[in-house]
PAROVO-615058 format. One record per residue (C-alpha): residue number from 1; residue in three letters; x, y, z. Coordinates in steps of 0.05 Angstrom, whole numbers, m for minus. Each point is the difference from the previous one (the first is absolute). Example, Ala and Ser with C-alpha at 12.3 -4.5 7.8 and 13.67 -1.06 7.14 Angstrom:
2
<rec resi="1" resn="ala" X="246" Y="m90" Z="156"/>
<rec resi="2" resn="ser" X="27" Y="69" Z="m13"/>
***
This chain:
150
<rec resi="1" resn="met" X="m510" Y="m1306" Z="653"/>
<rec resi="2" resn="gly" X="m11" Y="35" Z="67"/>
<rec resi="3" resn="ile" X="m68" Y="6" Z="33"/>
<rec resi="4" resn="leu" X="m23" Y="68" Z="23"/>
<rec resi="5" resn="asn" X="m16" Y="1" Z="74"/>
<rec resi="6" resn="glu" X="m53" Y="44" Z="33"/>
<rec resi="7" resn="ser" X="51" Y="54" Z="18"/>
<rec resi="8" resn="thr" X="24" Y="3" Z="m72"/>
<rec resi="9" resn="glu" X="m72" Y="0" Z="m26"/>
<rec resi="10" resn="asn" X="m14" Y="60" Z="45"/>
<rec resi="11" resn="lys" X="62" Y="36" Z="m23"/>
<rec resi="12" resn="met" X="m18" Y="m13" Z="m73"/>
<rec resi="13" resn="asn" X="m70" Y="28" Z="12"/>
<rec resi="14" resn="asp" X="32" Y="60" Z="34"/>
<rec resi="15" resn="leu" X="43" Y="12" Z="m61"/>
<rec resi="16" resn="leu" X="m63" Y="m5" Z="m43"/>
<rec resi="17" resn="glu" X="m36" Y="50" Z="43"/>
<rec resi="18" resn="lys" X="59" Y="48" Z="0"/>
<rec resi="19" resn="ala" X="7" Y="m7" Z="m76"/>
<rec resi="20" resn="tyr" X="m72" Y="23" Z="m5"/>
<rec resi="21" resn="asp" X="15" Y="58" Z="47"/>
<rec resi="22" resn="ala" X="61" Y="19" Z="m41"/>
<rec resi="23" resn="glu" X="m38" Y="m3" Z="m65"/>
<rec resi="24" resn="lys" X="m53" Y="47" Z="26"/>
<rec resi="25" resn="gly" X="53" Y="45" Z="30"/>
<rec resi="26" resn="phe" X="38" Y="5" Z="m66"/>
<rec resi="27" resn="arg" X="m65" Y="14" Z="m38"/>
<rec resi="28" resn="lys" X="m18" Y="55" Z="50"/>
<rec resi="29" resn="ala" X="70" Y="30" Z="m6"/>
<rec resi="30" resn="ala" X="m6" Y="1" Z="m76"/>
<rec resi="31" resn="glu" X="m66" Y="37" Z="7"/>
<rec resi="32" resn="asn" X="31" Y="52" Z="46"/>
<rec resi="33" resn="ile" X="62" Y="19" Z="m39"/>
<rec resi="34" resn="asp" X="11" Y="45" Z="m59"/>
<rec resi="35" resn="asn" X="71" Y="m21" Z="m19"/>
<rec resi="36" resn="ala" X="m9" Y="m46" Z="m60"/>
<rec resi="37" resn="arg" X="62" Y="m41" Z="16"/>
<rec resi="38" resn="leu" X="m23" Y="m14" Z="71"/>
<rec resi="39" resn="lys" X="m72" Y="m13" Z="m23"/>
<rec resi="40" resn="asn" X="26" Y="m53" Z="m48"/>
<rec resi="41" resn="phe" X="45" Y="m29" Z="55"/>
<rec resi="42" resn="phe" X="m60" Y="m6" Z="47"/>
<rec resi="43" resn="lys" X="m45" Y="m30" Z="m53"/>
<rec resi="44" resn="his" X="53" Y="m51" Z="m17"/>
<rec resi="45" resn="lys" X="9" Y="m19" Z="73"/>
<rec resi="46" resn="ala" X="m75" Y="m8" Z="8"/>
<rec resi="47" resn="gln" X="m1" Y="m47" Z="m60"/>
<rec resi="48" resn="glu" X="58" Y="m40" Z="29"/>
<rec resi="49" resn="arg" X="m37" Y="m8" Z="67"/>
<rec resi="50" resn="gln" X="m62" Y="m24" Z="m37"/>
<rec resi="51" resn="glu" X="44" Y="m53" Z="m33"/>
<rec resi="52" resn="phe" X="30" Y="m17" Z="68"/>
<rec resi="53" resn="arg" X="m70" Y="m14" Z="26"/>
<rec resi="54" resn="thr" X="m15" Y="m46" Z="m58"/>
<rec resi="55" resn="glu" X="65" Y="m38" Z="11"/>
<rec resi="56" resn="leu" X="m11" Y="m5" Z="75"/>
<rec resi="57" resn="arg" X="m72" Y="m25" Z="m8"/>
<rec resi="58" resn="asn" X="25" Y="m52" Z="m50"/>
<rec resi="59" resn="glu" X="53" Y="m25" Z="49"/>
<rec resi="60" resn="leu" X="m50" Y="m4" Z="56"/>
<rec resi="61" resn="arg" X="m50" Y="m38" Z="m44"/>
<rec resi="62" resn="ser" X="53" Y="m47" Z="m28"/>
<rec resi="63" resn="asn" X="18" Y="m19" Z="71"/>
<rec resi="64" resn="gly" X="m73" Y="m11" Z="19"/>
<rec resi="65" resn="leu" X="m2" Y="58" Z="48"/>
<rec resi="66" resn="asp" X="m53" Y="52" Z="17"/>
<rec resi="67" resn="ile" X="3" Y="69" Z="m29"/>
<rec resi="68" resn="asn" X="m18" Y="56" Z="49"/>
<rec resi="69" resn="glu" X="m4" Y="61" Z="m44"/>
<rec resi="70" resn="asp" X="m54" Y="51" Z="6"/>
<rec resi="71" resn="asp" X="11" Y="75" Z="m4"/>
<rec resi="72" resn="gly" X="70" Y="4" Z="28"/>
<rec resi="73" resn="ser" X="18" Y="14" Z="71"/>
<rec resi="74" resn="ile" X="m23" Y="53" Z="49"/>
<rec resi="75" resn="ala" X="72" Y="22" Z="5"/>
<rec resi="76" resn="gly" X="4" Y="8" Z="m75"/>
<rec resi="77" resn="ser" X="m63" Y="42" Z="m2"/>
<rec resi="78" resn="ala" X="28" Y="43" Z="57"/>
<rec resi="79" resn="his" X="66" Y="7" Z="m37"/>
<rec resi="80" resn="arg" X="m35" Y="23" Z="m64"/>
<rec resi="81" resn="ala" X="m40" Y="51" Z="40"/>
<rec resi="82" resn="trp" X="65" Y="24" Z="31"/>
<rec resi="83" resn="met" X="31" Y="7" Z="m70"/>
<rec resi="84" resn="asp" X="m60" Y="41" Z="m22"/>
<rec resi="85" resn="thr" X="6" Y="46" Z="60"/>
<rec resi="86" resn="lys" X="76" Y="5" Z="m5"/>
<rec resi="87" resn="ala" X="m4" Y="15" Z="m75"/>
<rec resi="88" resn="phe" X="m53" Y="53" Z="12"/>
<rec resi="89" resn="phe" X="41" Y="38" Z="52"/>
<rec resi="90" resn="ser" X="69" Y="m13" Z="m27"/>
<rec resi="91" resn="phe" X="39" Y="54" Z="m36"/>
<rec resi="92" resn="asp" X="39" Y="m54" Z="m37"/>
<rec resi="93" resn="asn" X="m53" Y="m50" Z="m19"/>
<rec resi="94" resn="glu" X="47" Y="m41" Z="m45"/>
<rec resi="95" resn="glu" X="53" Y="m8" Z="53"/>
<rec resi="96" resn="ser" X="m51" Y="m20" Z="52"/>
<rec resi="97" resn="met" X="m31" Y="m52" Z="m46"/>
<rec resi="98" resn="leu" X="68" Y="m29" Z="m18"/>
<rec resi="99" resn="glu" X="17" Y="m4" Z="74"/>
<rec resi="100" resn="glu" X="m64" Y="m39" Z="12"/>
<rec resi="101" resn="val" X="18" Y="m47" Z="m57"/>
<rec resi="102" resn="arg" X="68" Y="m13" Z="31"/>
<rec resi="103" resn="asn" X="m31" Y="m12" Z="68"/>
<rec resi="104" resn="gly" X="m52" Y="m48" Z="m29"/>
<rec resi="105" resn="glu" X="51" Y="m37" Z="m43"/>
<rec resi="106" resn="lys" X="48" Y="m8" Z="59"/>
<rec resi="107" resn="ala" X="m56" Y="m30" Z="42"/>
<rec resi="108" resn="ala" X="m18" Y="m46" Z="m58"/>
<rec resi="109" resn="leu" X="72" Y="m23" Z="m6"/>
<rec resi="110" resn="asn" X="0" Y="m18" Z="73"/>
<rec resi="111" resn="asp" X="m64" Y="m40" Z="m9"/>
<rec resi="112" resn="tyr" X="29" Y="m38" Z="m59"/>
<rec resi="113" resn="asp" X="65" Y="m13" Z="37"/>
<rec resi="114" resn="asp" X="m40" Y="m27" Z="58"/>
<rec resi="115" resn="ile" X="m39" Y="m50" Z="m41"/>
<rec resi="116" resn="leu" X="60" Y="m20" Z="m43"/>
<rec resi="117" resn="glu" X="34" Y="m25" Z="63"/>
<rec resi="118" resn="asn" X="m52" Y="m56" Z="2"/>
<rec resi="119" resn="glu" X="36" Y="m61" Z="m26"/>
<rec resi="120" resn="thr" X="m63" Y="m38" Z="m16"/>
<rec resi="121" resn="leu" X="m19" Y="42" Z="m60"/>
<rec resi="122" resn="pro" X="m12" Y="m39" Z="m64"/>
<rec resi="123" resn="pro" X="49" Y="20" Z="m55"/>
<rec resi="124" resn="thr" X="m53" Y="35" Z="m41"/>
<rec resi="125" resn="thr" X="m24" Y="41" Z="59"/>
<rec resi="126" resn="glu" X="70" Y="19" Z="19"/>
<rec resi="127" resn="ser" X="15" Y="20" Z="m72"/>
<rec resi="128" resn="val" X="m62" Y="45" Z="m3"/>
<rec resi="129" resn="leu" X="16" Y="33" Z="66"/>
<rec resi="130" resn="arg" X="73" Y="12" Z="m19"/>
<rec resi="131" resn="lys" X="m20" Y="31" Z="m66"/>
<rec resi="132" resn="gln" X="m51" Y="45" Z="35"/>
<rec resi="133" resn="arg" X="51" Y="20" Z="52"/>
<rec resi="134" resn="ser" X="49" Y="19" Z="m55"/>
<rec resi="135" resn="val" X="m52" Y="44" Z="m33"/>
<rec resi="136" resn="ile" X="m14" Y="34" Z="66"/>
<rec resi="137" resn="glu" X="74" Y="11" Z="13"/>
<rec resi="138" resn="asn" X="7" Y="32" Z="m69"/>
<rec resi="139" resn="ser" X="m60" Y="44" Z="15"/>
<rec resi="140" resn="tyr" X="32" Y="23" Z="65"/>
<rec resi="141" resn="arg" X="63" Y="19" Z="m37"/>
<rec resi="142" resn="lys" X="m39" Y="35" Z="m56"/>
<rec resi="143" resn="ala" X="m38" Y="42" Z="51"/>
<rec resi="144" resn="asp" X="68" Y="23" Z="28"/>
<rec resi="145" resn="tyr" X="24" Y="16" Z="m71"/>
<rec resi="146" resn="leu" X="m64" Y="38" Z="m18"/>
<rec resi="147" resn="glu" X="5" Y="42" Z="62"/>
<rec resi="148" resn="asp" X="73" Y="17" Z="m15"/>
<rec resi="149" resn="val" X="m15" Y="21" Z="m72"/>
<rec resi="150" resn="lys" X="m65" Y="36" Z="10"/>
***
């Protein structure tokens, strides 16, 4: 079993913080949209991110590491404020929100790819991260699909 080093611990905590940001962002998007299909999509994504947080906290704890999760990141708060402003002024609120989902999911994929390059991950941690990455990749594709069919 691999041992998580300080760099990996920091990256895991960063994923945890960003999962919190994403959860709040998806909840905010669900509140700001009338389209029932998209509202359900955003609510489902918020629930997934809440589950991600639980899994990430469990992995950190099982490896004896500190958990640095408070209220998300400053960047996440700024991004949600930007989404609110963009949604308010946008003529195509749905398209704008789906574009933000794609941008966020693409950034998350990059974060997961970065940490998965660490060869010292214990098998259980690697498995959790690969599963979460797969869910995010599917979310990215679904956002593309929803925009195309809206």
